[in-house]
N, C-alpha and C positions, 0 to 999 in steps of 0.2 A: 588851291595848289600853286606853288611858286615854281617859276621856270628860271634857270640860270644857264648861261652859255659861256663858252670859252673857245677861242681859236688859238691853238698852240702851234707855232711855227716849228716845223721839223722836216728833215729830208726823208723820214721813214714813216709817214702817217699810216699807211696800210699795215705795216709790220706791227706797230704799236696797237692799232685797233684790234688786230687778230690776237695779239698777245694778251691784251686785257680781256677780251671775250673768252678766250680759252681758259684763262686763269679763273675767272668767275664762273665759268660754265661747269666747273667741277662741283659746285655747290648750289647754284641757282639757275633759273631759266635764262638762256641766252640764244640769240639768233644772230648770225653774221655772215657776210660775204667779205671779200677783200676791200670792198668799197664802203660798206655800211654795217653797223651793228646795233643791237638793242639788248640791254642787260636789265632784267627785271628784279629789282631789289624789293625787300619787304617795305621799305620806306619810300619807294618811288622807282622811276625809270631813268636809265641813262641811254641816250642815243649818240652814236659816234659816226662820223663821216670822214673818210679819207679824201681830202682835197689834194691838189697838186703839191702844195708846199706847207700844208698845215693839217693838223688833226682837229676837227671841229667836234666839240663836246656840248651836249645839251642834257641837263638833268631836270626832271620834273618830279615834284613831290611835296609832302607836307614838312618833312624834316630836311630842308634844302641844305642847310649847313653841313649836316652829316653826309649827305650824298656828295656834295662838293668835295669834302675832305677825303672820303673813301676813294672816289675816282681819281682825284688829283694825286693823292699820296701813292697810289699804285702806279700810275703813269710815271710820276717823277722817279720812283724807285726803278722801274723797268728801263727808263731812259737815262740812267745816271751818267752815261758817257757824254750825252748831249747837254746835261744839266738843264733840262726843260723846267720851266716855271709856268704853272697854270694860273691864269688870272680870270676870275669869274665875273660876269656881269649879270645882275638879276633884272628880270623884266618887271 
């Protein structure tokens, strides 16, 4: 399994964490609090953490590129006013 992480600077990390989890929670297993979340996709897992000035993303799975794209595209769409850009670093 491959691991990829991203630290996305934002003034609203908790709001985006919760929005992502609620969105995916309509279709797949999700657990979250305002500070942390876990989304279980068929192809892997996304873990989210709301830091003071960033949303920390960590995806783990076999189809890492697909996981990165799904999480990043949804976050970027939800945060269109901030024009966030997710840059992944693979371990």
